[in-house]
N, C-alpha and C positions, 0 to 999 in steps of 0.2 A: 298610096300615092297622094300627094296633096293635089287638090283640085285648083284649076285656075281661078283667079279672082273674078267673080261674076258681076261686079259693080259696073253698071253702064251709065247711069245718070243719077244726079243728086240735085234736089231742089231744096231751097231754104225758105223758111217762113219765120216770122217773128214769134217768139215765145213769150213767157212771162217777163214783164219788165223789159230790160234791154237784152235778155238772153235770146239765143237762137236755138232752134232744134232742126233735126233733119227729117226729110221724107225719103224713104227708101224705094227704089225701083230696081230690085235685083233681078238678074236673069241667071238661071241655073239652079243647082241643087243647094249648094252651100253658100251662106252669106259670109261676106267679109266681116270681120269684127271691127266695124267702124265706130269709133267711140263718140263722134260728134260731127257736126257740119263744119267742115274745115275750110271755110272761106269767109271773107268779110261780107256781112249782109249788105252793107252799103254798096259794095262793088258789084254784087249780084244784081241788086235792084237797078243800078245805073246801066247795067249791060242788057237788061231785059225790058222790052217795050210793054209786055203784058204782065199783069200782076202775078205774084207767086201763087200757086194753088193752095187751097185751104186743106190742111191735113185732117185726118180723122182724129177724133178726140183721143188723146193718149191715155193709156192706163195710168192710174194714180201711182206715182213712183214709190210712195211709202205705204202701199197697200198692206193690210194686215195679213193677207194670204201669202204674199211674197215673203214677208218677214217671218211668218210662222213656218214656212217651208224651209227657210234657211237655218233657223235654230230654235230650239225649245227654250222656255224661260230658264233663267239662271237658277242653278241649284248647286248643292254641295258636290254633286256628282259631275258637274260641268254641263255643257250644252250638247244637244243632239243635232246633228247636221245631216242633210240629204245630198248625196252626190250621185246623180243619175248618169248612166252611160249615154254618150252622145257622140256619134261619128267615129272616125278613125283617129287615133292619137297620132299627132305629128312626131312624137317621141314617146316610146312606151314607158308608162309609169304605173305604179299601183295607186288605187284609190286612197284618199286620205282617210284616217280614222273617222268614224261617224258618230261615236258615242264617247262620253267623258271628255269632250273637247274643252280645253281651257277657255274660260270666259271672264277672266278678271286680269287686270294689269296690262302690261305691254310686253312685247318681245322685240328683239332687234335682229336685223339681217344686214350683213355687209355684202353689198353688191359691188363688184369691181367692173367699171365701165372703162374700156381701154386701159385696164390695169390700174385705174384710179378709183379709190374707195368712195362709195356712197354709203352712209349709214342710214338705214331705213328703220324707223320706229313704227311697229305695227300695233294696232289697238285691238287687243283680245276682247276687251269688255264690250266695245261698241260693235265689232264685226268678228265674232269668234269663228264663224264658218269660213269667211273669206281669209282671215289670218291663218287658220288651220290649213286650208288648201295651199296657200302661198308657201308656208313653211314646209309642207310636205313636198311640194315641187322643188323647192330649194334643196332640201335634204336628199332628193333623188337625182340632183344634178341636171334637172330639166332645162334650166336657163343657161347652163354653161356653154359657151361657144356660140351663142345665138346673137343675131344682130337686131338692134332696134330698127324697125322697118318703116316707120312713118314719122315725119316731122311737120308740125304746123307752126308757122312762125309769123303769121299775119292775122291780127284780131284775136286768134286763139293760139295759145302758146303751150304746146304739149309735145312730148316725145313718147311715142307708143312702142312698146316692146312686148316680149313674151311669146312670140310665135317662132318656133324653130324653123319653119319653112320661109319666113320673111315675106309671105305673100298676103298676110292679113286674114287668111282662112284657117290657119293652124290652131289646134287646141290640144288639150291633154286627154281627150277621149271621154270626158265627162263634163257636166254642167251643174251649176247650183244657183240657188235663188239670190236675189238682191238682198242687201242688208241696208235699208234706207230709212231715214226719218222724214224725208221731204224737206229738210232744212239744210241740205248739203250745199257747201260753197267750195270754190276751187281757186284759192289764192296760190301764189307761187309756193312751191314746196309740197304741194298736195300729191299724195300717191293714191290712185284710184283705179278701179277696174274698168276696162273697155268691155263693150258688149254689143250684141246684134239685136237687142230687144230685151223685154222683161224676162228675167230668169235664165239668161244665157251666159252667165259668167263662166270663164274657163281658166285660161292661163294668161291672156293678154291684159296688160295694164298700161297706165300712162303716168308720166311724171309732168306736173305743171311747172314750167319754169318762169312764167309771168302771169300775173293775176288775170283770170279768165272767167267770164260770165257764161254759165251753162245752166240748163234746167237740171234739177237735182235727181238725175236718172242714173248716176254712176256711183257705185259704192265707194266711199272714201274709207280706206282701211289703214292709212298711215301717213307718215310725213318723211321727207328727205331732209337731212341736215344741211346747214349752210355751205359747208365745204363741198358736199356732193352736188348741191344746186349749181355751184360755180362750174363744175365739170359738165353738167348738162347744158348750161348756158354757153359754154365754150363750143360745144358741138353745134348748138343752134346757130351760133354766130357764123358758122361756115355755110349756112344756107341749106336748101334742099333742091332736088333736081326737077320737081314738078311732075314726076312720073305717074302720080295717081290721077292726074287730070282734073283735079278739083281745087287747085291752089296749094296742094300739099305734095310731098314726095319723100323719097328716101334721103336721109341726111347725106350731104356731100362729103362730110368728114366721117371717118370710121366711128361706129357706135356699137361696139361689140361687148357683150357681157362676158368677160373672160372667166369670171367665177362668181358664185353666190354662196354664202355660208350663213348658217344661223348663229347669232351671237356676235 
């Protein structure tokens, strides 16, 4: 059974440059997979009379340990990936292949959002283990019939999807490491993994529909085509219901992944 969302409070503090990052204060066993601080920093500062708390020093997003855990160096035999069991799967799937993983070139996924096609180009060379997991989930029908459960449409412009429970806590029953360089950026059209901290990637991902400044803590594993981006923007234009209590919410318009296929 999916657990209720444990998120109770969220504080923001300024990160590198004009980026912002989140402070977590979860209550409960399972963290929501919150990809980022989903409110305007300026709005938060104007609403609070006391300064924002200072966060603990974050782990380096491009740590060699995280990258090594995600994939082995490229070779003729492909990459080796580690997918570790974690929690209860929101929808039962098999683990992705962990050896001989393709680590060159790209592959495509056609994701239908409200029956409208988005062409996703996934980067096998840069993010072999993330791409491998995503393709595996697509091939097993994991995303079919699921709703994108979170929309941020002020300051940060993302649509978050990939949780069959639509609660923000659901995952595939396994996790894997980040594949980061530390130089990640998040312009419109970016496809990236949501997470609840270092090395907690699962099935939740987000599509950036407007240029967004974030710390480079979220694995960028592909891009959405221009036609698909228009579909996402049309959903975002309908607004969100504010139900997450932090300036974000469920999209007011339907945002259902009706199907996803490789190729």
